[in-house]
N, C-alpha and C positions, 0 to 999 in steps of 0.2 A: 559049229561055233555059235551060230545064231540061235540054235536050239538051247544051248547051255545058257546063253545070256537071257533068253526068254524065261527059262526055268528059274534062274537066279532072281530076275526082276519080279517074277510071280511070287517067289518065297518072301521077298522083302515086302511086297504089297500085302501078302497074307499076314505076316508078322505085324505090320503096321496096323492093319485092321483089328487083329486080335489085341494088340496093345491098347488101341483106343477103346476097347470094350472093358478093359480092366481099370479099376481105380481103387485107391486106398483111403479109407476114412480114419483120421486120427482120433484118438480118444478125447481130444479137446474140442472136437468139431462135430457139427451135424453135416451129413452129406445129403444134398437135395438134387434129385434127378429130374431134369426137365425133358419133356417130350413135346416137340413142336411148340415151345414157349409155355407149356402148361406143366404144373408140378405133377410128376408121375409117381414119385416115391420119395420118402424121407427116411434116411438111414441114421439111426441113433446109436448103433453099436459100432465100435471100431473094428477094422479088419478089411480084408480084400473083398471087393464086390464087382459085379458084372452089370453092363448096360449095353444098349445098342450103340453102334458107332455113330459119330456125328455124320450128318446133321439130324439124325433121327432122335438121338438123345444126347444131352449134355449134363454135366454135373457142376455144381457150385458148393461152396462150403460156408458155414456160419459158425462163429465161435459160440461154444456152449458154456464157457467158463463164466465165473462171477466177474462182472465188469464194474469199473468205477467211473462215474461221470462227475467231473468237477465243474463248478460254476465258473463261467468266463465273463459274465455280464456284471459290470460294476455300477449299473444305474441305480440310484437310490430308490428306496421304498418309503412310503409315508406310514407313520404309526398313528395310533388313535389320537395322539396329541399334536398331529401334523408335524412331527419331527422327521427329518430325512435321514434314513439309516441305510448302510450298505451291509448286506449279508453274504458271507462266503459259505457255501454249502457243498456237500457232495452226496451222491446217490450210489448205492450198490444194487446192481440189477443184472439179470441174465435173460437170455432167450429160452423160453420153455416150450413153445409150440412153433416150430419153424414155418409150417404152412400158413398159419394165421399171421405170423410176423411178416412173411413175404407179401401176402395179399394186402395187409392193412397198414404196414409201416414202410418196408423197403427191402432191398436185396442184401444189405450189409449192416454192420453194427453202427456205422456213421449215421445212417438214416434214423435208427432208433435213438441215438444220442441226441440228435437235433429235435426230434419230436418230444423226447422226455424233458429236455431243457426247457422248452416252452411251457409244458404242463407244470413242471416243478416251480418255475418262476411265478406263474399265475397263482398257484396254490399258496406260495409264500406271501405274495402281495395281498391276497384275500385275508390270510390269517394275521399278518402283521398289522393290517388296518384295524384289527380289533384290540390290539394290545398297546400298552405304553412302553416307553424305553425301559423303565425299571422292571416291568414284567418280563420283557424280552431278555434282560440280563440276569434275572434271578429265578423266581418261582415258576414262571410260565415257559421257560425255555424248552424243557422236555415235552410239555404239552404241545407246544408249537410244532416240534419235529413229528410227534405222533399224528397230529391233525393233518399236517402236510402229507405225510406218508399215506394216510387213509384217503385223502383226496386224489392223490396220484394213483393209488390202487383202484379207486373207483373209475378213473378215466381209462386205465389200461385194461381193466377187466370188464369193460362195457359189454353187455349181452349182445348189442346190435353189431358192434365192431371191435372185437377183442384184439389186443395188440400182440398176443402170443408171447408175453414177457412177464417176469416176476420182479417186483420191486422189493428187495430184501430190507433195505434200511435207508433212512434219510437222516443226515447229520449236519450240524452247523459247526463250521470251523471258527468263524469270527463274526461278531456283530460290532459295527463301528458307525460313528456319525459320518455323514457325507463330508467330503474334503473341505468345503467352505465352512461348514459348522465346526469341523475339527480345528481349523485354524483359529476361529473365534474363541473356541473353548480353550485352546492353548494360550492365546493372548490373555484371556481372562485369568487363567491359572497363573501365568507369569506375573500379571499385575497383583494378584492376591499374594503370591509369594514375595514379591518385591515390597508390598505393604507390610507384611509380617517381618521381613528382614529389616526394613527401616525402623519399625517399632522396636525390634530387639536391639538394633544399634543405638537408638536414642535412649532406651532404657539402660543399656550398658554404659553409655556415656554419662547419664545422670548418676548411676551407681558409682562409676569411677570418680566423678567429681566429688560425690559425697565422701567416698573413702579417702580421697586425697585431702579434702578439707579437714576430715577428722584426724588424719595423720599429721597435717600441718599444725592443727590446734594442739595435739598431744605433744608435738615437738616443741612448740613455744612454751607450753606448760612445763615440760621437762627441763628446757634450758633456763626458764625463769627460776624454777626450784633449785637447779644446780647453781645458778649465779647467786641466789640468795644464800645458799649454804656456803658457797665459796667466800662471799663477802663476810658472812658471819665468822667463818674460820679465820679469814684474814684480819678482821677486826679484833678478834680475840688474840691472835698472834701479835698484832701491832701493840695492843694494850700490854700484853705480857712483856714484849720487847722494851716498851717505854718504861715499864716498872723496873725491869732489870737494869736498863741504862741509868734510870734515876737512882736506883739503889747503889750501883757501882760508882757513878759520878759523884754522888753525895759524899763519898768517903774522901775524895781529893778533887775539889773543884778546879784547881789550876791544871791538873793533868787532864781533866775532862775537857777543859777549854782548849788545851794544846792538841788533844786527840781529834776534836771536832775540826780544828783548823787544818790538821793534816788531811782529814777526809775531804774537806772543801777543796784543798789544793789538788788532791788526787782526782777529784771529779772535774775540776776546772782545766787541768792540763792533761786530759785523757788522750788527746790527739796532738801529734807533733806539728800539725799545720794550723793549730788554733793560735790566734793572735789576740792578745788582750791589752787594752790600754787602761792602766790603773795607776792612781797616785800612790807612789811608794810609802807615803806617810799615812796612808789610809789604814783603817783597822784591819783590812783584809790581810796585810802583811805583818801584822803585829807579832805573830808567833815566830816570824822569820828574823825579826830584828833582835840582835844579841842583847840589847838592853832589856827588851821585853822578856827574853828567855832567862837572862841572869836575874832580872827583877822577879821573875816568877820563881826562880830557884831561891832567891833571898827570902821570900815569904815562907 
C-alpha cells in the first residue's frame, strides 16, 4: 500500500514538473523567458513552448498589440502669446523589441505608458510655446502633431537607450482655453450677445413706434376725409330737403304751419314722463285751439 502511494505521489510530482515546463504564447503577446532574473529568450510566435521548471526559468508576457494612450493631465500649457490652453491628445504605440523594452522601460505596458506620457507632454509643451492660439486651431494643427510625433520617436529610438517601442501616431482630440480663461471668454460672449440683443430690441421698439405713428396719422387723415365727405353729403341732403320743404310748403302756407306745429308737438311729447309748464294762450298751442284751426280753414 505504501509502495502504491509512493508511486502515485511520484507520478503527480513528475506531471507537475512537466506541466511547469510547458507554456503557451498567445498570438497577441510576446513570451519572455527569464533564467535567474535574466532574459533568456523572447518568443514572438504563438504556440506551445518549453522551458526549465521554476526556479530555474520563469515566463512573463507582454502585449504586442497596438495600444492607445490617452492624456490624463489637464494642466494648461502656454502658447507663444502667453495664453493658457489645455490639450487633450492620444498616442497609438506598440512594443516592438521586448528585450530592450524590459531593460530600459519596465516589465509591463503600464511602465511604458507612464514614460510615454511624460515624453509626449514635454514635446507638446515645447511645440505649443512656438505657436499662437489661432495657429493651434487652424493651419498649424497638423504640423504640431507631426512635430510632436517626431520628437517622441527621437526619444524612444535613442541609440544609447532605445525603448523597444514604436509610436505609430499622435493625435489631438481637443484644444481649449484653461477653465479660468474659458469662464471669462463666456462672460464676454454673453455681454456681447446681450448688447446685440438690447440693440435689436431698441431698434425694434423704435421701428414699432414709427409704424404706430404712421398708422395713427393715416387713421386721422382717413377719418378727417371721411368726416368731410359725410358733412358734404349731409349738407347737400339738408339743402335738398330744405328746397323740397320750401317748394311744398309754398303751395299752402297754412297747412305748412299746421304740419310744423304737429312735428313740434310730437318732439315735445315724445316721453310720457315729460312735464311741461306752458301758457295755454301762447303761440305754441295755436294749432290746437279750435278758433285757430277754424280760422285757418276760413282762409
